[in-house]
Each structure stands twice: as structure tokens, then as C-alpha cells.
C-alpha positions as CSV (number, residue, x, y, z in Angstrom):
1,M,10.1,25.9,-18.6
2,A,11.2,22.9,-15.6
3,R,9.6,23.9,-12.0
4,E,11.5,22.5,-8.8
5,P,9.5,19.9,-7.3
6,D,7.3,21.1,-4.1
7,P,8.2,21.1,-0.7
8,I,8.9,17.4,0.7
9,T,8.6,16.6,3.9
10,L,10.6,15.2,6.5
11,S,8.1,12.0,7.2
12,Q,7.8,11.4,3.6
13,L,10.9,11.2,2.8
14,V,11.7,9.0,5.8
15,R,8.3,6.8,4.6
16,R,9.4,6.7,1.2
17,A,12.9,5.1,2.5
18,A,11.9,3.0,4.7
19,E,9.5,1.9,1.3
20,I,12.4,1.6,-0.6
21,V,14.6,-0.7,1.7
22,D,12.1,-2.5,4.0
23,P,9.1,-3.3,1.0
24,N,7.6,-6.2,3.2
25,N,8.4,-3.8,6.1
26,E,10.2,-6.9,8.1
27,D,12.9,-5.1,9.5
28,T,11.9,-3.7,13.1
29,V,14.7,-0.8,13.1
30,V,13.4,0.1,10.0
31,G,10.2,0.8,11.5
32,E,11.1,1.4,13.8
33,F,13.1,4.2,12.1
34,E,10.0,5.2,10.0
35,Q,7.7,5.6,13.6
36,R,10.9,8.1,15.0
37,F,9.8,10.8,12.3
38,E,6.7,10.2,11.6
39,D,4.8,13.3,13.0
40,A,8.1,15.5,10.8
41,D,6.0,17.4,9.2
42,E,8.2,20.2,8.3
43,P,10.1,20.7,4.9
44,V,13.5,19.2,4.5
45,V,14.7,22.1,2.5
46,G,14.5,24.1,6.0
47,F,16.6,21.9,8.0
48,E,20.0,23.5,7.9
49,N,22.0,20.1,9.2
50,L,19.6,17.1,8.4
51,E,22.5,14.7,8.4
52,E,21.6,15.9,12.8
53,R,18.0,15.2,11.9
54,I,17.7,12.0,11.8
55,E,20.1,10.1,13.3
56,F,18.8,6.7,15.0
57,G,19.6,4.7,17.9
58,A,20.6,1.5,15.9
59,D,22.7,3.9,13.2
60,E,24.7,1.3,13.1
61,D,22.6,-1.2,11.4
62,P,22.8,-1.4,7.9
63,S,18.8,-1.3,6.7
64,V,19.2,2.2,8.7
65,V,22.1,4.0,7.3
66,V,21.1,2.8,3.6
67,A,17.1,4.1,5.0
68,Q,19.4,7.0,6.1
69,A,22.0,7.6,3.2
70,V,18.3,7.2,1.2
71,V,16.4,10.4,3.0
72,L,19.6,12.5,2.6
73,Y,19.5,11.4,-1.6
74,L,16.1,12.1,-2.2
75,A,16.2,15.3,0.1
76,H,18.3,17.1,-2.7
77,R,17.1,14.5,-5.7
78,R,13.3,15.0,-5.2
79,D,12.8,14.6,-8.6
80,E,13.9,10.5,-8.1
81,V,11.0,10.4,-5.0
82,E,9.4,7.8,-7.4
83,G,12.8,6.2,-9.2
84,D,13.3,2.8,-8.9
85,D,13.8,1.4,-5.5
86,E,16.6,-0.1,-6.7
87,D,18.6,2.4,-8.5
88,I,18.2,5.0,-5.4
89,I,19.5,2.5,-2.6
90,S,22.7,2.7,-5.3
91,L,22.9,6.4,-6.0
92,A,22.2,7.2,-2.2
93,V,24.8,4.9,-1.5
94,R,26.8,5.7,-3.8
95,A,26.6,9.7,-2.7
96,E,27.0,9.6,1.2
97,F,29.9,7.4,0.8
98,E,31.8,9.2,-1.3
99,G,31.9,5.1,-3.1
100,N,33.9,3.5,-0.1
101,P,30.7,2.4,1.5
102,P,31.5,0.1,5.1
103,Q,31.5,-2.7,4.5
104,S,27.9,-3.9,6.3
105,V,26.5,-2.0,3.0
106,L,28.6,-3.5,0.9
107,N,27.1,-7.3,2.4
108,W,23.3,-5.6,2.8
109,M,22.9,-4.4,-0.6
110,A,25.0,-8.4,-2.0
111,E,22.1,-10.0,-0.3
112,R,19.3,-7.9,-2.1
113,G,20.5,-8.0,-5.5
114,V,21.3,-4.5,-5.1
115,R,24.7,-3.5,-7.7
116,A,27.0,-1.3,-5.6
């Protein structure tokens, strides 16, 4: 019988999202997003409204928008945390924007060779 994956904290999910979105640690805005949640050790299953909890001052920056989408996606799909980075981005963006992401996100994905 399969069991649920172990609980994961918000800080772990944000760290993983930052690794996925900015694997070379070059995007300062993603670094700031990650740093903001580095001490958030509460399990993500405990949040009533995770979307509000991960709001960030640079929410319009496409890399942060994608990182937020990845956090939200992986919070519900903990079994995919260690999955392929590009697949996670595609699935997260598709889920978060119901197949209609903003043009800035599409441009960001295209620049990185990630399919929408």
C-alpha cells in the first residue's frame, strides 16, 4: 500500500522552487524570494491559503511568478518534488494559470527552452 510522502515545509518547497527556476543562483530576485522564506519551517499542509502566504514584493517578475507557481504545484504534488525541473515548470505553470499564463511567463519559459 502506497503511503503519502512525508510532510514538507514551506522553506523546503521555496528552496526547491528556487533551485528549479534559478539553478545557477544568478537571479537576485529569486534569491530574495528564497531568503524571505528560509525560516518558514511550518508544513505546507497547514496553510489555509498558501497563495497569500507566498506573496512577494516582486510578484510581477516572471521568475518569481514561476517560482510561486512551482511552490503551489509541489505543495499539492509532493511526490514530484524530485522530478525533472523542466517538467515541473511546465506542469506548475499550466496548473497555476489554467493553460493561459501571462506573456511575460511564456517569454521567460521560451528564453530557457522550457515548453509551455
